[in-house]
PAMARKOL-532336 format. One record per residue (C-alpha): residue number from 0; residue in one letter; chain; x, y negated, z. Coordinates in Angstrom, 1 decimal. Example, Ala and Ser with C-alpha at 12.3 -4.5 7.8 and 13.67 -1.06 7.14 Angstrom:
// PAMARKOL-532336
{0,A,A,{12.3,4.5,7.8}} {1,S,A,{13.7,1.1,7.1}} 
// end
This chain:
// PAMARKOL-532336
{0,X,A,{88.7,-101.0,142.4}} {1,X,A,{89.2,-99.8,138.9}} {2,X,A,{90.4,-103.0,137.2}} {3,X,A,{89.9,-101.9,133.6}} {4,X,A,{86.4,-100.7,134.3}} {5,X,A,{85.5,-104.0,136.0}} {6,X,A,{86.9,-105.9,133.1}} {7,X,A,{84.7,-103.8,130.8}} {8,X,A,{81.6,-104.6,132.8}} {9,X,A,{82.5,-108.3,132.6}} {10,X,A,{82.8,-108.1,128.8}} {11,X,A,{79.5,-106.3,128.6}} {12,X,A,{77.8,-109.0,130.8}} {13,X,A,{79.1,-111.7,128.5}} {14,X,A,{77.8,-109.8,125.4}} {15,X,A,{74.3,-109.0,126.8}} {16,X,A,{73.8,-112.1,128.9}} {17,X,A,{71.7,-110.0,131.3}} {18,X,A,{72.8,-107.9,134.3}} {19,X,A,{70.3,-105.0,133.7}} {20,X,A,{71.1,-104.7,130.0}} {21,X,A,{74.9,-104.9,130.6}} {22,X,A,{74.7,-102.2,133.3}} {23,X,A,{72.6,-100.0,130.9}} {24,X,A,{75.1,-100.5,128.1}} {25,X,A,{77.9,-99.4,130.5}} {26,X,A,{75.8,-96.4,131.8}} {27,X,A,{75.9,-97.5,135.4}} {28,X,A,{73.3,-99.0,137.7}} {29,X,A,{72.8,-102.8,138.1}} {30,X,A,{74.0,-102.8,141.7}} {31,X,A,{77.1,-100.9,140.7}} {32,X,A,{77.9,-103.5,138.0}} {33,X,A,{77.2,-106.4,140.5}} {34,X,A,{79.4,-104.8,143.1}} {35,X,A,{82.3,-104.3,140.6}} {36,X,A,{82.1,-108.0,139.5}} {37,X,A,{82.1,-109.1,143.2}} {38,X,A,{85.2,-107.0,143.8}} {39,X,A,{86.8,-108.6,140.7}} {40,X,A,{86.1,-112.0,142.2}} {41,X,A,{87.7,-111.0,145.5}} {42,X,A,{90.7,-109.6,143.6}} {43,X,A,{91.4,-113.0,141.9}} {44,X,A,{90.0,-115.2,144.7}} {45,X,A,{87.7,-117.1,142.3}} {46,X,A,{84.0,-117.2,141.4}} {47,X,A,{83.6,-115.6,138.0}} {48,X,A,{79.8,-115.4,137.5}} {49,X,A,{77.3,-118.2,138.1}} {50,X,A,{74.5,-116.5,140.0}} {51,X,A,{70.8,-117.3,140.2}} {52,X,A,{67.7,-115.2,139.9}} {53,X,A,{68.9,-114.3,136.4}} {54,X,A,{72.2,-114.6,134.5}} {55,X,A,{73.3,-118.2,134.1}} {56,X,A,{76.8,-117.8,132.6}} {57,X,A,{80.5,-117.7,133.6}} {58,X,A,{82.4,-120.3,135.5}} {59,X,A,{85.4,-122.0,134.0}} {60,X,A,{87.6,-119.5,135.9}} {61,X,A,{85.3,-116.7,134.7}} {62,X,A,{85.9,-117.7,131.1}} {63,X,A,{89.7,-117.3,131.6}} {64,X,A,{89.2,-113.9,133.2}} {65,X,A,{86.9,-112.9,130.3}} {66,X,A,{89.6,-113.8,127.7}} {67,X,A,{92.1,-111.6,129.6}} {68,X,A,{89.5,-108.8,129.8}} {69,X,A,{89.0,-108.9,126.1}} {70,X,A,{92.7,-108.7,125.4}} {71,X,A,{93.1,-105.9,127.9}} {72,X,A,{90.4,-103.7,126.5}} {73,X,A,{91.7,-104.2,122.9}} {74,X,A,{95.3,-103.4,124.0}} {75,X,A,{94.0,-100.3,125.8}} {76,X,A,{92.2,-99.1,122.7}} {77,X,A,{95.2,-99.7,120.5}} {78,X,A,{97.4,-97.8,122.9}} {79,X,A,{94.9,-94.9,123.1}} {80,X,A,{94.9,-94.6,119.3}} {81,X,A,{98.7,-94.7,119.1}} {82,X,A,{98.9,-91.8,121.7}} {83,X,A,{96.2,-89.7,120.0}} {84,X,A,{97.2,-90.3,116.4}} {85,X,A,{99.8,-88.7,114.2}} {86,X,A,{101.5,-90.1,111.1}} {87,X,A,{98.8,-88.7,108.7}} {88,X,A,{95.8,-88.4,111.1}} {89,X,A,{94.8,-91.7,112.7}} {90,X,A,{92.3,-91.3,115.6}} {91,X,A,{89.9,-93.7,117.3}} {92,X,A,{86.9,-96.0,117.0}} {93,X,A,{86.8,-98.9,114.5}} {94,X,A,{84.2,-101.5,115.3}} {95,X,A,{83.0,-103.2,112.0}} {96,X,A,{80.2,-105.6,111.2}} {97,X,A,{78.8,-107.4,108.2}} {98,X,A,{76.2,-110.0,107.5}} {99,X,A,{72.8,-108.3,106.8}} {100,X,A,{72.9,-108.6,103.0}} {101,X,A,{76.5,-107.2,102.9}} {102,X,A,{75.6,-104.0,104.9}} {103,X,A,{75.6,-101.8,101.8}} {104,X,A,{79.3,-102.8,101.1}} {105,X,A,{80.4,-102.0,104.7}} {106,X,A,{78.3,-98.8,104.8}} {107,X,A,{80.0,-97.5,101.6}} {108,X,A,{83.4,-98.5,103.0}} {109,X,A,{82.7,-96.7,106.3}} {110,X,A,{81.6,-93.5,104.5}} {111,X,A,{84.8,-93.5,102.3}} {112,X,A,{87.0,-94.2,105.3}} {113,X,A,{85.5,-91.4,107.4}} {114,X,A,{85.8,-88.9,104.6}} {115,X,A,{89.5,-89.9,104.1}} {116,X,A,{90.2,-89.9,107.9}} {117,X,A,{87.8,-87.7,109.8}} {118,X,A,{89.5,-88.6,113.1}} {119,X,A,{88.3,-92.2,112.8}} {120,X,A,{84.8,-93.1,114.2}} {121,X,A,{83.5,-96.1,112.2}} {122,X,A,{81.0,-98.2,114.1}} {123,X,A,{78.9,-100.2,111.6}} {124,X,A,{76.9,-103.2,112.9}} {125,X,A,{74.8,-105.9,111.3}} {126,X,A,{75.3,-109.5,112.6}} {127,X,A,{74.7,-113.1,111.5}} {128,X,A,{77.6,-115.1,110.3}} {129,X,A,{77.8,-116.9,113.6}} {130,X,A,{77.9,-113.7,115.5}} {131,X,A,{80.7,-112.4,113.2}} {132,X,A,{82.8,-115.4,113.8}} {133,X,A,{82.3,-115.2,117.6}} {134,X,A,{83.0,-111.4,117.8}} {135,X,A,{86.1,-111.6,115.6}} {136,X,A,{87.4,-114.4,117.8}} {137,X,A,{86.8,-112.6,121.1}} {138,X,A,{88.3,-109.4,119.7}} {139,X,A,{85.2,-107.3,120.1}} {140,X,A,{85.2,-106.6,116.3}} {141,X,A,{88.1,-105.1,114.4}} {142,X,A,{86.9,-105.8,110.9}} {143,X,A,{84.1,-107.8,109.3}} {144,X,A,{82.5,-108.4,105.9}} {145,X,A,{81.0,-111.8,105.2}} {146,X,A,{81.1,-115.1,103.5}} {147,X,A,{84.8,-115.8,103.4}} {148,X,A,{84.5,-119.5,102.4}} {149,X,A,{82.2,-120.2,105.5}} {150,X,A,{84.7,-118.5,107.8}} {151,X,A,{87.6,-120.5,106.4}} {152,X,A,{85.6,-123.7,106.8}} {153,X,A,{85.0,-122.8,110.5}} {154,X,A,{88.8,-122.6,110.8}} {155,X,A,{88.6,-119.2,112.4}} {156,X,A,{92.2,-117.8,112.5}} {157,X,A,{91.6,-114.9,110.1}} {158,X,A,{93.3,-112.7,107.5}} {159,X,A,{91.0,-112.0,104.5}} {160,X,A,{90.7,-109.6,101.7}} {161,X,A,{88.4,-110.9,98.9}} {162,X,A,{86.1,-108.3,97.4}} {163,X,A,{83.7,-110.0,94.9}} {164,X,A,{81.8,-113.1,93.9}} {165,X,A,{78.2,-112.2,94.8}} {166,X,A,{75.4,-112.9,92.3}} {167,X,A,{71.7,-113.3,93.1}} {168,X,A,{68.7,-111.6,91.7}} {169,X,A,{64.9,-112.0,91.9}} {170,X,A,{63.5,-108.7,93.0}} {171,X,A,{59.9,-107.9,92.0}} {172,X,A,{57.7,-105.0,91.1}} {173,X,A,{58.4,-103.9,87.5}} {174,X,A,{55.8,-104.7,84.9}} {175,X,A,{57.1,-101.7,82.9}} {176,X,A,{58.9,-99.3,85.3}} {177,X,A,{62.0,-97.6,84.1}} {178,X,A,{61.7,-93.8,84.1}} {179,X,A,{65.1,-93.4,85.8}} {180,X,A,{65.9,-96.3,88.2}} {181,X,A,{65.5,-99.9,89.0}} {182,X,A,{65.7,-102.0,85.9}} {183,X,A,{67.9,-105.1,85.4}} {184,X,A,{65.7,-107.5,83.5}} {185,X,A,{66.4,-110.8,81.6}} {186,X,A,{67.7,-113.9,83.4}} {187,X,A,{65.3,-116.1,85.4}} {188,X,A,{65.7,-119.7,86.4}} {189,X,A,{65.8,-120.5,90.1}} {190,X,A,{63.1,-123.1,89.4}} {191,X,A,{60.7,-120.4,88.1}} {192,X,A,{61.6,-118.1,91.0}} {193,X,A,{60.6,-120.9,93.4}} {194,X,A,{57.0,-120.8,92.0}} {195,X,A,{56.6,-117.2,93.3}} {196,X,A,{55.7,-116.0,96.8}} {197,X,A,{59.0,-115.1,98.3}} {198,X,A,{60.1,-112.9,101.3}} {199,X,A,{63.3,-114.4,102.6}} {200,X,A,{65.6,-114.0,105.6}} {201,X,A,{65.1,-116.3,108.6}} {202,X,A,{66.7,-119.8,108.6}} {203,X,A,{69.4,-118.8,111.0}} {204,X,A,{70.9,-116.5,108.3}} {205,X,A,{73.6,-117.9,106.0}} {206,X,A,{72.0,-116.1,103.1}} {207,X,A,{68.9,-118.1,103.6}} {208,X,A,{70.9,-121.3,103.5}} {209,X,A,{72.4,-120.3,100.2}} {210,X,A,{69.0,-119.6,98.7}} {211,X,A,{67.4,-122.8,100.0}} {212,X,A,{70.3,-124.8,98.6}} {213,X,A,{69.9,-123.2,95.1}} {214,X,A,{66.1,-123.8,95.1}} {215,X,A,{66.6,-127.4,96.2}} {216,X,A,{69.2,-128.0,93.5}} {217,X,A,{66.7,-126.4,90.9}} {218,X,A,{64.0,-128.8,92.1}} {219,X,A,{61.8,-126.1,93.6}} {220,X,A,{62.2,-126.1,97.4}} {221,X,A,{59.3,-124.0,98.8}} {222,X,A,{58.4,-122.4,102.1}} {223,X,A,{58.6,-118.6,101.9}} {224,X,A,{55.5,-116.3,102.1}} {225,X,A,{57.3,-114.0,104.6}} {226,X,A,{60.4,-114.4,106.8}} {227,X,A,{62.4,-111.6,108.3}} {228,X,A,{65.7,-110.8,109.9}} {229,X,A,{65.7,-107.3,108.3}} {230,X,A,{67.0,-106.7,104.8}} {231,X,A,{65.0,-103.5,104.7}} {232,X,A,{61.8,-105.6,105.1}} {233,X,A,{62.9,-107.7,102.0}} {234,X,A,{62.7,-104.6,99.8}} {235,X,A,{59.7,-102.9,101.4}} {236,X,A,{57.7,-106.1,101.2}} {237,X,A,{58.2,-106.2,97.5}} {238,X,A,{57.3,-102.6,97.1}} {239,X,A,{54.2,-102.8,99.2}} {240,X,A,{52.8,-106.3,98.8}} {241,X,A,{52.4,-109.2,96.4}} {242,X,A,{55.7,-110.9,97.1}} {243,X,A,{59.1,-111.1,95.5}} {244,X,A,{62.5,-111.6,97.1}} {245,X,A,{66.0,-112.9,96.3}} {246,X,A,{68.8,-110.5,96.9}} {247,X,A,{72.5,-110.3,96.2}} {248,X,A,{73.9,-107.7,93.9}} {249,X,A,{75.1,-105.4,96.7}} {250,X,A,{71.5,-105.1,98.1}} {251,X,A,{70.0,-104.6,94.6}} {252,X,A,{72.6,-101.8,93.9}} {253,X,A,{71.5,-100.1,97.2}} {254,X,A,{67.9,-100.1,95.8}} {255,X,A,{68.7,-98.8,92.3}} {256,X,A,{66.7,-95.6,93.0}} {257,X,A,{63.5,-97.6,93.3}} {258,X,A,{62.1,-97.1,89.8}} {259,X,A,{59.1,-99.4,90.5}} {260,X,A,{61.3,-102.4,90.9}} {261,X,A,{63.2,-104.7,88.6}} {262,X,A,{65.9,-107.3,89.3}} {263,X,A,{66.3,-110.5,87.3}} {264,X,A,{69.6,-112.4,87.4}} {265,X,A,{69.0,-115.9,88.7}} {266,X,A,{70.5,-118.8,86.7}} {267,X,A,{70.5,-122.6,86.5}} {268,X,A,{72.2,-123.1,88.8}} {269,X,A,{74.7,-120.3,88.6}} {270,X,A,{75.3,-119.3,92.3}} {271,X,A,{78.2,-117.2,93.2}} {272,X,A,{79.3,-116.5,96.7}} {273,X,A,{82.7,-115.1,97.7}} {274,X,A,{82.5,-112.0,99.9}} {275,X,A,{85.4,-110.6,101.7}} {276,X,A,{86.7,-108.4,104.5}} {277,X,A,{88.2,-110.3,107.5}} {278,X,A,{90.2,-109.5,110.6}} {279,X,A,{91.5,-111.7,113.4}} {280,X,A,{95.1,-112.8,112.8}} {281,X,A,{97.6,-112.1,115.5}} {282,X,A,{96.6,-109.1,117.7}} {283,X,A,{98.3,-105.7,117.3}} {284,X,A,{96.7,-103.6,114.6}} {285,X,A,{95.2,-100.3,115.8}} {286,X,A,{95.9,-97.1,113.9}} {287,X,A,{92.2,-97.0,112.7}} {288,X,A,{92.4,-100.5,111.5}} {289,X,A,{95.7,-99.9,109.8}} {290,X,A,{94.1,-97.0,107.8}} {291,X,A,{91.1,-99.2,106.9}} {292,X,A,{93.3,-101.9,105.5}} {293,X,A,{95.2,-99.4,103.4}} {294,X,A,{91.9,-98.2,101.9}} {295,X,A,{91.0,-101.7,100.9}} {296,X,A,{94.0,-101.7,98.6}} {297,X,A,{93.3,-98.4,96.9}} {298,X,A,{91.9,-98.3,93.3}} {299,X,A,{89.1,-95.9,94.4}} {300,X,A,{87.7,-98.6,96.7}} {301,X,A,{88.2,-101.5,94.2}} {302,X,A,{86.3,-99.4,91.6}} {303,X,A,{83.5,-98.8,94.1}} {304,X,A,{83.1,-102.6,94.7}} {305,X,A,{83.1,-103.4,91.0}} {306,X,A,{80.2,-100.9,90.5}} {307,X,A,{78.1,-101.8,93.5}} {308,X,A,{78.6,-105.5,94.1}} {309,X,A,{78.6,-108.8,92.3}} {310,X,A,{77.2,-108.8,88.7}} {311,X,A,{75.4,-105.5,88.1}} {312,X,A,{75.3,-103.8,84.7}} {313,X,A,{72.0,-102.9,83.2}} 
// end
């Protein structure tokens, strides 16, 4: 039995919660995955997977094996990067994720990192805040971008690098389109925004919680006209339909080329949300992650954040 491969299959099963999808993700057949997990159970003399017609979950002993598997896979990746890298040329994959509305921040960061270190393969994912917390905790993510205050409140053992205080804008079709790019218009009260048909993220997203709280404080809690878990849908719905949306500055900056849109800073209340990069505290840092953390401290990246996140200039 290949112990490391079997551990990888177990981690995949925990991630996908389905034997077939886990096998597909590992590029093996479902019987091969099941046989490897049974061999793992025989190796340790315990039942790891609760079996029925479909995946049920892991046993108590299985959870302990899973925690070890996650550490083994991370240590294996760190070792591989150390063996392949040189002092000036780090090598390896770097798994990163952000909340949907912070994807522009992480995408820009990944592009700058890859240009600076071509040997690094950034993997950029979009996840809910709850998924970010879980994946940082189980070591399946190296670096995350999200709501730093929420993470600290959850008492996740993290190191954080504050980036900006995110501002919020009402996005709508421009009454007088700018000839060059999306226009930043005059401020609008949250109460007035609440009178408009809005396309918002689904209630499981923390961004939606922030917006609902601001509308409630302004005395204008309203059901949205459209709900989605896609930030692209937020922008396209405004472009193509009769709705508006509420977006943070990073998302508005990503849509600056859309000349038919305008963004109005939302005020009363003044809502500002701290956004930061985060990693799990404690595990050995891979060469790829080490290079990423160095980039966070460079003036070139800080200038990038100032231009494309938070309060946008007209």
